[in-house]
LUMDO-786960 format. One record per atom (N, C-alpha, C, O): residue in one letter; z, x, y; atom name; residue number from 0. Coordinates in steps of 0.02 Angstrom, whole numbers, plus 50000, padded with zeros to 5 digits. Layout:
<rs>
 zase     z     x     y kelo timar
    A     Z     X     Y   CA   NUM
...
</rs>
This chain:
<rs>
 zase     z     x     y kelo timar
    M 53314 50287 47285    N     0
    M 53366 50302 47285   CA     0
    M 53408 50378 47239    C     0
    M 53466 50394 47230    O     0
    S 53334 50412 47216    N     1
    S 53346 50469 47170   CA     1
    S 53310 50528 47241    C     1
    S 53322 50588 47249    O     1
    T 53268 50486 47281    N     2
    T 53253 50539 47345   CA     2
    T 53351 50554 47405    C     2
    T 53379 50602 47430    O     2
    S 53358 50519 47402    N     3
    S 53423 50486 47439   CA     3
    S 53507 50559 47418    C     3
    S 53557 50582 47447    O     3
    M 53472 50564 47352    N     4
    M 53525 50569 47333   CA     4
    M 53499 50657 47317    C     4
    M 53543 50700 47308    O     4
    S 53451 50669 47316    N     5
    S 53448 50742 47319   CA     5
    S 53447 50779 47364    C     5
    S 53465 50837 47366    O     5
    T 53415 50732 47422    N     6
    T 53432 50773 47481   CA     6
    T 53483 50773 47528    C     6
    T 53482 50811 47577    O     6
    S 53532 50728 47516    N     7
    S 53595 50715 47540   CA     7
    S 53621 50809 47538    C     7
    S 53656 50840 47578    O     7
    P 53607 50819 47511    N     8
    P 53679 50881 47472   CA     8
    P 53653 50924 47530    C     8
    P 53683 50952 47576    O     8
    V 53598 50923 47517    N     9
    V 53541 50982 47589   CA     9
    V 53562 50982 47623    C     9
    V 53581 51036 47645    O     9
    T 53586 50896 47671    N    10
    T 53613 50903 47741   CA    10
    T 53658 50934 47752    C    10
    T 53661 50979 47795    O    10
    T 53730 50904 47691    N    11
    T 53775 50921 47708   CA    11
    T 53777 51021 47701    C    11
    T 53811 51042 47748    O    11
    T 53757 51063 47667    N    12
    T 53744 51105 47658   CA    12
    T 53727 51147 47734    C    12
    T 53762 51189 47762    O    12
    R 53653 51116 47757    N    13
    R 53660 51152 47809   CA    13
    R 53692 51132 47881    C    13
    R 53677 51167 47929    O    13
    S 53738 51069 47890    N    14
    S 53778 51075 47931   CA    14
    S 53856 51095 47910    C    14
    S 53899 51075 47950    O    14
    R 53880 51132 47851    N    15
    R 53910 51139 47853   CA    15
    R 53994 51195 47910    C    15
    R 54053 51197 47924    O    15
    P 53901 51235 47920    N    16
    P 53925 51307 47947   CA    16
    P 53933 51295 48016    C    16
    P 53952 51349 48040    O    16
    A 53926 51241 48074    N    17
    A 53959 51206 48094   CA    17
    A 54006 51198 48136    C    17
    A 54010 51204 48197    O    17
    R 54052 51178 48085    N    18
    R 54102 51151 48097   CA    18
    R 54180 51203 48061    C    18
    R 54174 51236 48009    O    18
    W 54240 51202 48095    N    19
    W 54237 51198 48096   CA    19
    W 54316 51222 48053    C    19
    W 54356 51189 48086    O    19
    R 54357 51257 48005    N    20
    R 54408 51270 47969   CA    20
    R 54449 51295 48036    C    20
    R 54437 51323 48090    O    20
    V 54523 51258 47991    N    21
    V 54581 51269 48022   CA    21
    V 54602 51372 48006    C    21
    V 54652 51394 48034    O    21
    V 54566 51411 47969    N    22
    V 54564 51450 47992   CA    22
    V 54529 51469 48072    C    22
    V 54567 51470 48120    O    22
    D 54484 51478 48078    N    23
    D 54421 51483 48138   CA    23
    D 54476 51463 48198    C    23
    D 54481 51508 48240    O    23
    I 54526 51391 48213    N    24
    I 54553 51365 48239   CA    24
    I 54587 51405 48266    C    24
    I 54586 51418 48326    O    24
    V 54634 51437 48208    N    25
    V 54719 51463 48214   CA    25
    V 54692 51562 48249    C    25
    V 54733 51599 48276    O    25
    V 54617 51581 48237    N    26
    V 54582 51630 48257   CA    26
    V 54560 51632 48291    C    26
    V 54569 51690 48310    O    26
    A 54521 51601 48333    N    27
    A 54518 51585 48379   CA    27
    A 54555 51566 48448    C    27
    A 54529 51578 48503    O    27
    S 54610 51540 48443    N    28
    S 54669 51558 48473   CA    28
    S 54712 51572 48499    C    28
    S 54752 51553 48542    O    28
    V 54691 51653 48429    N    29
    V 54741 51714 48436   CA    29
    V 54691 51750 48468    C    29
    V 54707 51802 48497    O    29
    I 54609 51726 48469    N    30
    I 54578 51785 48535   CA    30
    I 54611 51783 48567    C    30
    I 54657 51823 48574    O    30
    G 54595 51715 48614    N    31
    G 54602 51685 48654   CA    31
    G 54669 51698 48732    C    31
    G 54663 51703 48793    O    31
    V 54745 51699 48670    N    32
    V 54787 51694 48684   CA    32
    V 54788 51801 48717    C    32
    V 54808 51831 48767    O    32
    A 54752 51822 48647    N    33
    A 54770 51940 48668   CA    33
    A 54736 51918 48731    C    33
    A 54759 51923 48788    O    33
    S 54672 51890 48711    N    34
    S 54644 51901 48763   CA    34
    S 54674 51896 48838    C    34
    S 54673 51942 48879    O    34
    G 54704 51819 48851    N    35
    G 54721 51797 48925   CA    35
    G 54762 51857 48935    C    35
    G 54746 51887 48986    O    35
    L 54823 51890 48893    N    36
    L 54840 51912 48914   CA    36
    L 54810 51998 48942    C    36
    L 54833 52041 48980    O    36
    V 54771 51994 48914    N    37
    V 54730 52045 48938   CA    37
    V 54721 52028 49021    C    37
    V 54746 52056 49070    O    37
    F 54680 51975 49015    N    38
    F 54678 51946 49073   CA    38
    F 54727 51968 49137    C    38
    F 54714 52002 49186    O    38
    L 54811 51922 49111    N    39
    L 54873 51949 49154   CA    39
    L 54854 52016 49178    C    39
    L 54822 52008 49230    O    39
    A 54857 52060 49168    N    40
    A 54876 52122 49177   CA    40
    A 54801 52153 49202    C    40
    A 54806 52207 49229    O    40
    W 54729 52125 49196    N    41
    W 54707 52142 49239   CA    41
    W 54725 52116 49318    C    41
    W 54725 52152 49368    O    41
    N 54734 52074 49317    N    42
    N 54750 52017 49387   CA    42
    N 54772 52065 49428    C    42
    N 54745 52073 49482    O    42
    V 54830 52108 49405    N    43
    V 54845 52159 49422   CA    43
    V 54826 52228 49450    C    43
    V 54832 52256 49505    O    43
    L 54797 52245 49382    N    44
    L 54771 52328 49396   CA    44
    L 54716 52342 49434    C    44
    L 54701 52400 49448    O    44
    Y 54680 52288 49456    N    45
    Y 54597 52264 49463   CA    45
    Y 54612 52280 49528    C    45
    Y 54566 52318 49544    O    45
    R 54641 52275 49565    N    46
    R 54680 52259 49634   CA    46
    R 54650 52338 49678    C    46
    R 54615 52344 49728    O    46
    G 54680 52387 49635    N    47
    G 54669 52450 49644   CA    47
    G 54606 52491 49649    C    47
    G 54601 52541 49684    O    47
    P 54545 52459 49600    N    48
    P 54489 52479 49615   CA    48
    P 54454 52472 49645    C    48
    P 54413 52510 49672    O    48
    S 54473 52376 49648    N    49
    S 54461 52337 49704   CA    49
    S 54436 52388 49793    C    49
    S 54386 52412 49820    O    49
    E 54491 52382 49803    N    50
    E 54510 52417 49859   CA    50
    E 54470 52493 49882    C    50
    E 54469 52523 49936    O    50
    L 54438 52510 49812    N    51
    L 54405 52557 49812   CA    51
    L 54338 52556 49846    C    51
    L 54324 52574 49903    O    51
    L 54293 52525 49786    N    52
    L 54245 52515 49782   CA    52
    L 54221 52466 49854    C    52
    L 54178 52481 49896    O    52
    S 54257 52414 49849    N    53
    S 54193 52368 49917   CA    53
    S 54200 52383 49995    C    53
    S 54179 52351 50043    O    53
    P 54252 52463 49989    N    54
    P 54207 52499 50043   CA    54
    P 54161 52529 50043    C    54
    P 54124 52526 50093    O    54
    L 54142 52577 49977    N    55
    L 54092 52567 49970   CA    55
    L 54004 52532 49958    C    55
    L 53946 52549 49970    O    55
    L 54027 52496 49937    N    56
    L 53958 52462 49976   CA    56
    L 53972 52382 49942    C    56
    L 53990 52367 49885    O    56
    P 53959 52346 49990    N    57
    P 54003 52258 49967   CA    57
    P 53943 52226 49929    C    57
    P 53882 52218 49933    O    57
    G 54017 52206 49875    N    58
    G 53987 52195 49803   CA    58
    G 53960 52232 49730    C    58
    G 53923 52220 49682    O    58
    L 54011 52289 49756    N    59
    L 53998 52309 49714   CA    59
    L 54079 52297 49708    C    59
    L 54113 52305 49758    O    59
    Q 54096 52285 49672    N    60
    Q 54157 52248 49654   CA    60
    Q 54151 52220 49608    C    60
    Q 54196 52221 49566    O    60
    G 54084 52180 49597    N    61
    G 54074 52183 49538   CA    61
    G 54071 52205 49461    C    61
    G 54073 52176 49407    O    61
    L 54065 52275 49483    N    62
    L 54108 52282 49431   CA    62
    L 54131 52287 49381    C    62
    L 54126 52295 49320    O    62
    L 54164 52278 49429    N    63
    L 54266 52251 49408   CA    63
    L 54271 52184 49376    C    63
    L 54329 52170 49362    O    63
    D 54213 52124 49354    N    64
    D 54231 52082 49304   CA    64
    D 54217 52067 49252    C    64
    D 54206 52009 49234    O    64
    G 54214 52144 49200    N    65
    G 54218 52162 49148   CA    65
    G 54263 52130 49094    C    65
    G 54245 52102 49042    O    65
    P 54323 52140 49115    N    66
    P 54374 52147 49095   CA    66
    P 54419 52060 49101    C    66
    P 54480 52061 49090    O    66
    W 54391 51999 49116    N    67
    W 54379 51915 49105   CA    67
    W 54320 51912 49089    C    67
    W 54336 51898 49031    O    67
    L 54271 51912 49087    N    68
    L 54228 51881 49036   CA    68
    L 54217 51908 48964    C    68
    L 54164 51891 48936    O    68
    F 54265 51951 48930    N    69
    F 54239 51961 48875   CA    69
    F 54260 51924 48812    C    69
    F 54228 51932 48760    O    69
    A 54333 51866 48813    N    70
    A 54356 51814 48782   CA    70
    A 54310 51816 48741    C    70
    A 54301 51847 48688    O    70
    G 54266 51759 48786    N    71
    G 54223 51702 48781   CA    71
    G 54156 51757 48691    C    71
    G 54148 51737 48634    O    71
    V 54138 51797 48713    N    72
    V 54115 51814 48677   CA    72
    V 54114 51862 48641    C    72
    V 54066 51894 48620    O    72
    L 54192 51871 48628    N    73
    L 54229 51913 48555   CA    73
    L 54220 51840 48521    C    73
    L 54183 51828 48474    O    73
    G 54268 51787 48558    N    74
    G 54283 51737 48486   CA    74
    G 54211 51704 48485    C    74
    G 54202 51651 48455    O    74
    A 54170 51731 48511    N    75
    A 54098 51673 48456   CA    75
    A 54053 51746 48415    C    75
    A 54008 51736 48374    O    75
    L 54070 51801 48431    N    76
    L 54027 51852 48353   CA    76
    L 54085 51874 48302    C    76
    L 54077 51917 48259    O    76
    I 54176 51819 48316    N    77
    I 54181 51818 48262   CA    77
    I 54200 51764 48234    C    77
    I 54217 51757 48175    O    77
    I 54198 51721 48277    N    78
    I 54199 51619 48204   CA    78
    I 54099 51625 48224    C    78
    I 54060 51585 48198    O    78
    R 54088 51651 48247    N    79
    R 53997 51593 48229   CA    79
    R 54017 51540 48227    C    79
    R 53988 51504 48186    O    79
    K 54065 51511 48261    N    80
    K 54073 51418 48290   CA    80
    K 54014 51428 48342    C    80
    K 53996 51479 48372    O    80
    P 53984 51349 48342    N    81
    P 53961 51318 48408   CA    81
    P 54049 51300 48471    C    81
    P 54103 51295 48442    O    81
    G 54048 51297 48512    N    82
    G 54100 51308 48551   CA    82
    G 54138 51368 48572    C    82
    G 54169 51393 48619    O    82
    A 54117 51381 48500    N    83
    A 54179 51454 48513   CA    83
    A 54190 51520 48558    C    83
    A 54232 51564 48568    O    83
    A 54156 51507 48569    N    84
    A 54130 51572 48652   CA    84
    A 54171 51540 48725    C    84
    A 54183 51570 48778    O    84
    V 54187 51462 48702    N    85
    V 54188 51410 48766   CA    85
    V 54286 51412 48784    C    85
    V 54326 51421 48830    O    85
    Y 54279 51388 48681    N    86
    Y 54359 51408 48709   CA    86
    Y 54396 51447 48697    C    86
    Y 54456 51441 48707    O    86
    T 54366 51502 48670    N    87
    T 54426 51547 48689   CA    87
    T 54394 51548 48720    C    87
    T 54358 51506 48694    O    87
    E 54348 51574 48799    N    88
    E 54361 51630 48845   CA    88
    E 54412 51543 48900    C    88
    E 54460 51553 48937    O    88
    L 54393 51498 48892    N    89
    L 54425 51452 48912   CA    89
    L 54515 51430 48927    C    89
    L 54552 51403 48968    O    89
    L 54514 51470 48852    N    90
    L 54608 51504 48818   CA    90
    L 54608 51545 48837    C    90
    L 54597 51524 48894    O    90
    A 54609 51571 48840    N    91
    A 54602 51657 48907   CA    91
    A 54647 51639 48941    C    91
    A 54709 51639 48942    O    91
    A 54569 51611 48991    N    92
    A 54596 51569 49037   CA    92
    A 54622 51554 49067    C    92
    A 54619 51572 49126    O    92
    A 54674 51500 49037    N    93
    A 54734 51460 49006   CA    93
    A 54784 51497 49012    C    93
    A 54816 51483 49062    O    93
    V 54810 51549 48974    N    94
    V 54863 51576 48981   CA    94
    V 54870 51631 49034    C    94
    V 54920 51658 49059    O    94
    S 54779 51644 49048    N    95
    S 54836 51693 49114   CA    95
    S 54831 51620 49182    C    95
    S 54892 51616 49190    O    95
    A 54808 51577 49221    N    96
    A 54801 51539 49236   CA    96
    A 54890 51476 49262    C    96
    A 54921 51467 49315    O    96
    L 54899 51447 49185    N    97
    L 54965 51455 49174   CA    97
    L 55031 51518 49191    C    97
    L 55065 51525 49241    O    97
    T 55031 51539 49156    N    98
    T 55059 51610 49176   CA    98
    T 55082 51645 49243    C    98
    T 55135 51673 49256    O    98
    L 54997 51632 49300    N    99
    L 55034 51665 49362   CA    99
    L 55066 51722 49403    C    99
    L 55106 51734 49448    O    99
    V 55005 51765 49342    N   100
    V 55049 51871 49329   CA   100
    V 55005 51889 49384    C   100
    V 54947 51891 49362    O   100
    G 55006 51901 49440    N   101
    G 54958 51951 49495   CA   101
    G 54878 51864 49521    C   101
    G 54831 51871 49560    O   101
    N 54888 51823 49495    N   102
    N 54830 51776 49499   CA   102
    N 54868 51730 49556    C   102
    N 54917 51695 49567    O   102
    T 54790 51764 49592    N   103
    T 54793 51712 49660   CA   103
    T 54759 51657 49692    C   103
    T 54771 51630 49746    O   103
    W 54710 51645 49642    N   104
    W 54650 51604 49646   CA   104
    W 54665 51526 49636    C   104
    W 54631 51477 49653    O   104
    G 54736 51531 49598    N   105
    G 54768 51468 49563   CA   105
    G 54753 51425 49507    C   105
    G 54696 51402 49502    O   105
    A 54801 51411 49461    N   106
    A 54799 51407 49398   CA   106
    A 54712 51342 49375    C   106
    A 54682 51351 49322    O   106
    V 54686 51276 49433    N   107
    V 54644 51232 49413   CA   107
    V 54549 51271 49427    C   107
    V 54495 51262 49399    O   107
    L 54591 51338 49519    N   108
    L 54499 51374 49505   CA   108
    L 54485 51401 49412    C   108
    L 54440 51384 49374    O   108
    T 54543 51446 49400    N   109
    T 54544 51512 49336   CA   109
    T 54515 51465 49304    C   109
    T 54458 51484 49289    O   109
    L 54534 51381 49276    N   110
    L 54543 51363 49249   CA   110
    L 54460 51344 49234    C   110
    L 54425 51343 49184    O   110
    E 54449 51331 49304    N   111
    E 54356 51322 49287   CA   111
    E 54313 51360 49297    C   111
    E 54255 51349 49280    O   111
    A 54345 51442 49341    N   112
    A 54294 51497 49315   CA   112
    A 54283 51540 49221    C   112
    A 54239 51575 49195    O   112
    G 54339 51516 49202    N   113
    G 54328 51535 49098   CA   113
    G 54300 51439 49089    C   113
    G 54288 51417 49033    O   113
    L 54294 51402 49142    N   114
    L 54252 51363 49079   CA   114
    L 54186 51393 49090    C   114
    L 54149 51413 49045    O   114
    V 54170 51396 49164    N   115
    V 54117 51410 49189   CA   115
    V 54077 51468 49150    C   115
    V 54020 51458 49130    O   115
    Q 54106 51520 49142    N   116
    Q 54095 51610 49133   CA   116
    Q 54077 51591 49010    C   116
    Q 54037 51617 48971    O   116
    G 54144 51527 48995    N   117
    G 54117 51558 48929   CA   117
    G 54061 51511 48929    C   117
    G 54013 51526 48893    O   117
    L 54060 51498 48936    N   118
    L 53976 51421 48968   CA   118
    L 53922 51487 48964    C   118
    L 53892 51508 48915    O   118
    G 53922 51506 49019    N   119
    G 53881 51595 48993   CA   119
    G 53874 51588 48961    C   119
    G 53837 51540 48949    O   119
    A 53905 51632 48905    N   120
    A 53926 51644 48844   CA   120
    A 53894 51637 48778    C   120
    A 53873 51666 48727    O   120
    E 53904 51567 48817    N   121
    E 53875 51477 48727   CA   121
    E 53815 51511 48759    C   121
    E 53784 51552 48725    O   121
    L 53798 51499 48816    N   122
    L 53707 51437 48816   CA   122
    L 53680 51490 48792    C   122
    L 53620 51475 48786    O   122
    V 53695 51586 48758    N   123
    V 53646 51621 48761   CA   123
    V 53657 51637 48669    C   123
    V 53626 51676 48632    O   123
    F 53712 51592 48656    N   124
    F 53694 51602 48567   CA   124
    F 53666 51539 48556    C   124
    F 53639 51506 48511    O   124
    L 53681 51537 48601    N   125
    L 53631 51435 48590   CA   125
    L 53581 51449 48562    C   125
    L 53556 51442 48507    O   125
    A 53560 51495 48657    N   126
    A 53490 51498 48654   CA   126
    A 53426 51525 48569    C   126
    A 53368 51509 48554    O   126
    F 53494 51583 48529    N   127
    F 53455 51599 48453   CA   127
    F 53502 51551 48402    C   127
    F 53522 51578 48351    O   127
    F 53522 51478 48413    N   128
    F 53534 51431 48385   CA   128
    F 53561 51457 48340    C   128
    F 53544 51445 48282    O   128
    Y 53613 51501 48354    N   129
    Y 53695 51517 48327   CA   129
    Y 53657 51564 48268    C   129
    Y 53689 51557 48217    O   129
    R 53613 51598 48260    N   130
    R 53572 51636 48176   CA   130
    R 53584 51697 48230    C   130
    R 53568 51739 48187    O   130
    R 53601 51743 48294    N   131
    R 53581 51801 48305   CA   131
    R 53630 51855 48312    C   131
    R 53603 51905 48335    O   131
    W 53698 51862 48300    N   132
    W 53755 51905 48294   CA   132
    W 53745 51997 48314    C   132
    W 53787 52040 48302    O   132
    N 53685 52004 48343    N   133
    N 53682 52096 48361   CA   133
    N 53691 52116 48412    C   133
    N 53691 52080 48462    O   133
    L 53707 52214 48414    N   134
    L 53707 52209 48488   CA   134
    L 53679 52177 48544    C   134
    L 53718 52166 48590    O   134
    P 53613 52157 48550    N   135
    P 53579 52162 48605   CA   135
    P 53588 52078 48609    C   135
    P 53570 52045 48657    O   135
    V 53617 52052 48548    N   136
    V 53622 51956 48551   CA   136
    V 53707 51980 48639    C   136
    V 53706 51968 48700    O   136
    A 53757 52014 48594    N   137
    A 53799 52012 48640   CA   137
    A 53797 52024 48682    C   137
    A 53845 52002 48713    O   137
    I 53735 52075 48736    N   138
    I 53753 52110 48749   CA   138
    I 53705 52029 48832    C   138
    I 53711 52014 48891    O   138
    L 53670 52012 48778    N   139
    L 53670 51979 48854   CA   139
    L 53671 51893 48827    C   139
    L 53622 51855 48825    O   139
    A 53719 51881 48815    N   140
    A 53815 51850 48807   CA   140
    A 53829 51856 48844    C   140
    A 53846 51805 48875    O   140
    G 53839 51924 48879    N   141
    G 53887 51952 48912   CA   141
    G 53886 51938 48969    C   141
    G 53929 51920 49008    O   141
    V 53782 51957 48978    N   142
    V 53793 51947 49043   CA   142
    V 53776 51857 49100    C   142
    V 53776 51833 49156    O   142
    G 53764 51841 49013    N   143
    G 53773 51775 49041   CA   143
    G 53805 51745 49050    C   143
    G 53781 51694 49076    O   143
    A 53880 51743 49039    N   144
    A 53961 51761 49085   CA   144
    A 53960 51799 49133    C   144
    A 53989 51781 49184    O   144
    A 53932 51851 49131    N   145
    A 53935 51877 49210   CA   145
    A 53907 51861 49259    C   145
    A 53931 51864 49316    O   145
    L 53829 51835 49237    N   146
    L 53775 51780 49279   CA   146
    L 53821 51744 49296    C   146
    L 53865 51772 49330    O   146
    A 53831 51671 49282    N   147
    A 53887 51590 49258   CA   147
    A 53928 51622 49331    C   147
    A 53923 51619 49393    O   147
    G 53974 51654 49276    N   148
    G 54045 51682 49342   CA   148
    G 54010 51713 49410    C   148
    G 54038 51713 49465    O   148
    G 53958 51734 49400    N   149
    G 53967 51783 49492   CA   149
    G 53927 51695 49531    C   149
    G 53945 51664 49581    O   149
    I 53861 51676 49473    N   150
    I 53851 51611 49553   CA   150
    I 53910 51588 49544    C   150
    I 53906 51622 49494    O   150
    N 53982 51554 49541    N   151
    N 54006 51519 49546   CA   151
    N 54062 51536 49601    C   151
    N 54079 51512 49654    O   151
    N 54087 51609 49548    N   152
    N 54117 51646 49629   CA   152
    N 54101 51665 49697    C   152
    N 54142 51677 49742    O   152
    L 54014 51666 49703    N   153
    L 53965 51657 49762   CA   153
    L 53974 51612 49803    C   153
    L 53970 51604 49864    O   153
    I 53991 51574 49745    N   154
    I 53994 51475 49793   CA   154
    I 54065 51479 49803    C   154
    I 54065 51477 49865    O   154
    L 54115 51483 49790    N   155
    L 54164 51480 49800   CA   155
    L 54241 51521 49842    C   155
    L 54297 51510 49867    O   155
    W 54191 51572 49824    N   156
    W 54223 51625 49860   CA   156
    W 54160 51680 49928    C   156
    W 54177 51732 49958    O   156
    Y 54127 51664 49931    N   157
    Y 54109 51726 49935   CA   157
    Y 54025 51668 49982    C   157
    Y 53964 51667 49991    O   157
    A 54070 51643 49989    N   158
    A 54013 51570 50012   CA   158
    A 53975 51612 50093    C   158
    A 54021 51629 50130    O   158
    G 53915 51626 50119    N   159
    G 53880 51630 50148   CA   159
    G 53887 51705 50174    C   159
    G 53897 51733 50228    O   159
    A 53874 51730 50085    N   160
    A 53874 51800 50110   CA   160
    A 53805 51835 50119    C   160
    A 53759 51795 50122    O   160
    D 53790 51889 50123    N   161
    D 53703 51891 50148   CA   161
    D 53692 51907 50080    C   161
    D 53723 51899 50027    O   161
    V 53592 51950 50111    N   162
    V 53568 51921 50045   CA   162
    V 53583 51993 49986    C   162
    V 53577 51988 49925    O   162
    T 53616 52094 50044    N   163
    T 53614 52119 50007   CA   163
    T 53696 52092 49940    C   163
    T 53704 52092 49879    O   163
    F 53729 52077 49987    N   164
    F 53828 52064 49957   CA   164
    F 53768 52048 49897    C   164
    F 53748 52086 49853    O   164
    V 53749 51981 49913    N   165
    V 53702 51934 49843   CA   165
    V 53705 51989 49764    C   165
    V 53729 51991 49708    O   165
    V 53651 52035 49822    N   166
    V 53598 52046 49744   CA   166
    V 53662 52110 49728    C   166
    V 53661 52140 49674    O   166
    V 53700 52122 49767    N   167
    V 53716 52198 49747   CA   167
    V 53796 52169 49697    C   167
    V 53831 52199 49657    O   167
    Y 53798 52115 49718    N   168
    Y 53869 52085 49669   CA   168
    Y 53856 52075 49586    C   168
    Y 53882 52098 49535    O   168
    L 53789 52020 49605    N   169
    L 53745 51978 49537   CA   169
    L 53754 52039 49485    C   169
    L 53787 52040 49433    O   169
    V 53698 52110 49530    N   170
    V 53680 52181 49489   CA   170
    V 53769 52199 49475    C   170
    V 53775 52213 49416    O   170
    S 53802 52200 49492    N   171
    S 53855 52224 49477   CA   171
    S 53906 52206 49411    C   171
    S 53942 52242 49377    O   171
    T 53887 52111 49408    N   172
    T 53925 52095 49382   CA   172
    T 53899 52081 49341    C   172
    T 53935 52049 49302    O   172
    M 53826 52091 49317    N   173
    M 53789 52077 49256   CA   173
    M 53796 52153 49214    C   173
    M 53801 52159 49153    O   173
    L 53795 52213 49272    N   174
    L 53798 52265 49236   CA   174
    L 53857 52263 49190    C   174
    L 53850 52277 49130    O   174
    S 53906 52248 49212    N   175
    S 53960 52237 49180   CA   175
    S 53989 52184 49125    C   175
    S 54036 52180 49086    O   175
    G 53942 52151 49142    N   176
    G 53957 52101 49106   CA   176
    G 53916 52076 49024    C   176
    G 53918 52030 48983    O   176
    A 53870 52161 49042    N   177
    A 53838 52200 49001   CA   177
    A 53869 52210 48945    C   177
    A 53863 52188 48888    O   177
    V 53917 52260 48978    N   178
    V 53948 52328 48956   CA   178
    V 54028 52327 48923    C   178
    V 54045 52353 48870    O   178
    I 54073 52286 48972    N   179
    I 54143 52271 48930   CA   179
    I 54134 52204 48884    C   179
    I 54150 52202 48825    O   179
    A 54102 52137 48926    N   180
    A 54108 52100 48914   CA   180
    A 54036 52085 48819    C   180
    A 54039 52057 48764    O   180
    G 53984 52129 48859    N   181
    G 53960 52133 48802   CA   181
    G 53961 52187 48732    C   181
    G 53968 52152 48682    O   181
    A 53957 52257 48715    N   182
    A 53949 52303 48707   CA   182
    A 53991 52334 48684    C   182
    A 53992 52387 48653    O   182
    L 54039 52288 48705    N   183
    L 54104 52307 48691   CA   183
    L 54134 52259 48633    C   183
    L 54158 52271 48578    O   183
    S 54126 52221 48657    N   184
    S 54167 52153 48585   CA   184
    S 54115 52135 48545    C   184
    S 54113 52079 48519    O   184
    W 54065 52186 48535    N   185
    W 54030 52173 48481   CA   185
    W 54048 52280 48461    C   185
    W 54040 52300 48404    O   185
    L 54058 52302 48487    N   186
    L 54117 52373 48452   CA   186
    L 54189 52328 48405    C   186
    L 54213 52339 48349    O   186
    L 54207 52273 48458    N   187
    L 54278 52272 48416   CA   187
    L 54265 52241 48382    C   187
    L 54300 52260 48335    O   187
    A 54227 52184 48359    N   188
    A 54238 52121 48325   CA   188
    A 54212 52182 48236    C   188
    A 54224 52174 48176    O   188
    R 54172 52237 48277    N   189
    R 54133 52288 48220   CA   189
    R 54205 52313 48204    C   189
    R 54225 52300 48147    O   189
    G 54237 52340 48235    N   190
    G 54290 52391 48245   CA   190
    G 54349 52339 48163    C   190
    G 54373 52367 48113    O   190
    L 54351 52263 48183    N   191
    L 54383 52260 48161   CA   191
    L 54378 52220 48091    C   191
    L 54424 52196 48058    O   191
    A 54308 52222 48079    N   192
    A 54256 52191 48042   CA   192
    A 54272 52247 47977    C   192
    A 54279 52238 47916    O   192
    A 54273 52301 48017    N   193
    A 54304 52377 47947   CA   193
    A 54343 52368 47943    C   193
    A 54333 52369 48004    O   193
    T 54381 52359 47937    N   194
    T 54471 52338 47916   CA   194
    T 54483 52308 47867    C   194
    T 54529 52326 47829    O   194
    G 54438 52245 47854    N   195
    G 54442 52215 47813   CA   195
    G 54485 52155 47838    C   195
    G 54513 52122 47794    O   195
    A 54493 52138 47900    N   196
    A 54524 52065 47934   CA   196
    A 54491 52025 47988    C   196
    A 54507 52009 48045    O   196
    L 54415 52007 47929    N   197
    L 54391 51978 47945   CA   197
    L 54343 51960 47908    C   197
    L 54283 51957 47921    O   197
    D 54385 51944 47839    N   198
    D 54347 51933 47739   CA   198
    D 54340 51857 47780    C   198
    D 54297 51838 47820    O   198
    R 54382 51832 47763    N   199
    R 54374 51786 47767   CA   199
    R 54334 51735 47822    C   199
    R 54340 51673 47823    O   199
    F 54273 51788 47887    N   200
    F 54222 51751 47907   CA   200
    F 54165 51788 47891    C   200
    F 54153 51845 47872    O   200
    A 54124 51725 47910    N   201
    A 54037 51782 47883   CA   201
    A 54025 51852 47944    C   201
    A 53993 51903 47932    O   201
    S 54060 51837 48009    N   202
    S 54048 51917 48044   CA   202
    S 54081 51963 47980    C   202
    S 54038 51997 47951    O   202
    G 54164 51973 47946    N   203
    G 54173 52009 47912   CA   203
    G 54152 52052 47858    C   203
    G 54159 52112 47844    O   203
    R 54117 51988 47829    N   204
    R 54077 52031 47794   CA   204
    R 54003 52025 47775    C   204
    R 53971 52036 47723    O   204
    D 53984 51997 47854    N   205
    D 53899 52032 47861   CA   205
    D 53929 52137 47857    C   205
    D 53921 52174 47808    O   205
    A 53957 52154 47913    N   206
    A 53970 52196 47957   CA   206
    A 53992 52246 47887    C   206
    A 53967 52302 47880    O   206
    R 54042 52218 47839    N   207
    R 54057 52271 47788   CA   207
    R 54002 52288 47719    C   207
    R 54000 52339 47685    O   207
    R 53954 52218 47711    N   208
    R 53918 52240 47692   CA   208
    R 53857 52295 47708    C   208
    R 53809 52312 47673    O   208
    R 53880 52320 47788    N   209
    R 53793 52386 47828   CA   209
    R 53836 52429 47816    C   209
    R 53826 52487 47835    O   209
    V 53912 52406 47770    N   210
    V 53941 52483 47779   CA   210
    V 53945 52550 47700    C   210
    V 53967 52607 47708    O   210
</rs>
């Protein structure tokens, strides 16, 4: 009996960080909705750059994917809980899907893309056991979201594309994911933490301790 009583608090302490608090849900939801508004704007704005890049080298339009990939990485960096990347990316996709502003992909496929991209980022954080939240891991998460989303796009929208297109597109989208979804999300999370807005989160406290 004494052994059981002594080990129980340890188990509780270790499991607690994985539990979502009300504030986690609220802030993750705010991140998801705000990111979804960015998605809405990019649904329209990307068309001009896409028309310029596509003729230069087929597949180069993958450089424009980053603004659709950042929500999951940003959400995970701030919330630091299992499922945060999937939740925020999927919620952002839902905002884009339900309003259909500039969205030519349809609600179902938009939600499916958000889920796949969120999983791509989530798996990277999982690979580090949700213990590493530095810039290299953020960049890898951005690449993971881009790779998952890129493969999904190749299957759904670019079926039958030649090898050159596939290679150029995947490299382009992963580069965009690394810079925009990865590095810029990390910088944004650090900037928010520096203001004190994230002091109720480990991400905010860690960043302010380094200042």
